[in-house]
C-alpha positions in Angstrom: -37.4 91.8 -41.6 -34.3 89.9 -43.2 -34.2 90.4 -47.0 -31.2 90.2 -49.7 -31.6 93.4 -51.8 -30.6 91.2 -54.8 -31.5 87.5 -54.3 -30.0 85.0 -56.4 -30.7 85.9 -60.2 -32.1 83.6 -62.2 -33.8 83.4 -65.7 -37.2 82.2 -64.2 -38.3 85.4 -62.4 -39.7 87.2 -65.3 -42.5 89.4 -64.3 -41.8 88.8 -60.8 -38.3 90.3 -61.2 -40.0 93.5 -62.5 -42.3 93.5 -59.6 -39.7 92.7 -57.0 -37.5 95.7 -58.6 -40.2 98.0 -57.8 -41.6 96.6 -54.8 -39.0 94.6 -53.0 -40.9 93.2 -50.2 -40.4 89.3 -48.7 -43.9 88.3 -50.2 -42.9 89.5 -53.6 -39.7 87.4 -53.3 -41.7 84.4 -52.3 -43.8 84.4 -55.3 -40.4 85.5 -57.4 -39.1 81.9 -55.8 -42.1 80.2 -57.1 -41.5 81.3 -60.8 -37.6 80.7 -60.4 -38.5 77.2 -59.2 -40.3 75.9 -62.7 -37.3 77.4 -64.7 -34.2 77.0 -62.5 -35.4 74.3 -60.3 -36.6 73.8 -56.4 -33.2 74.0 -55.3 -32.4 77.6 -56.4 -35.8 78.6 -55.4 -35.6 77.1 -51.9 -32.1 79.4 -51.5 -34.2 82.4 -51.9 -37.1 81.4 -49.6 -34.6 80.7 -46.8 -33.2 84.4 -47.0 -37.2 85.4 -46.2 -38.2 86.4 -42.9 -41.6 84.9 -43.5 -42.1 82.7 -40.4 -45.5 83.8 -39.3 -46.8 83.5 -43.2 -48.3 80.0 -43.9 -47.9 80.5 -47.9 -44.0 80.9 -46.9 -44.3 77.3 -45.2 -46.4 76.1 -48.1 -44.1 76.9 -50.7 -41.0 75.7 -48.7 -42.8 72.4 -48.0 -43.7 72.1 -51.9 -39.9 72.7 -52.7 -38.5 70.5 -50.1 -40.9 67.7 -51.2 -39.8 68.1 -54.8 -36.1 67.8 -53.7 -37.1 64.4 -52.1 -36.6 66.1 -48.4 -39.8 64.6 -47.3 -39.8 64.7 -43.5 -38.5 68.4 -43.6 -41.6 69.0 -46.2 -43.9 67.2 -44.0 -43.0 69.5 -41.0 -43.3 72.7 -43.1 -46.8 71.4 -44.5 -48.0 71.0 -40.6 -46.8 74.5 -39.8 -48.6 76.1 -42.8 -51.5 74.1 -41.6 -51.6 75.2 -38.3 -51.1 78.6 -39.3 -53.7 79.0 -41.8 -57.1 80.5 -40.8 -58.9 78.6 -43.6 -60.2 74.9 -43.1 -60.2 73.9 -46.5 -56.6 75.2 -47.1 -55.7 73.3 -43.7 -57.4 70.1 -45.2 -55.5 70.5 -48.6 -52.2 71.3 -46.4 -52.6 67.9 -44.1 -53.3 66.0 -47.3 -50.4 66.8 -48.9 -48.5 66.2 -45.6 -50.0 62.7 -45.2 -49.3 61.9 -49.1 -45.6 62.3 -48.3 -45.8 59.1 -46.0 -47.3 56.8 -48.7 -44.6 55.4 -51.5 
């Protein structure tokens, strides 16, 4: 499992920073990245996500897809939405993720 002991600092982590200090797991770091994206932007959050070894966790792919979408990197985002959809066991979630992916192809 790859995980930086101290992921990039940010004002955006808030309570997620506190949780990460107690439970520095990749999933907590992923949630922290979501909070960071709202304050510091998707590029900073993507740096955090890209350090995490969560290739088999569909939520990580969904988060990465959203960050890439927000950065205008539509092709990469579409690939991540596809991975997330393939990995989830929930049909409703799969449909949502595939819709998000398909929305990338419309102007």
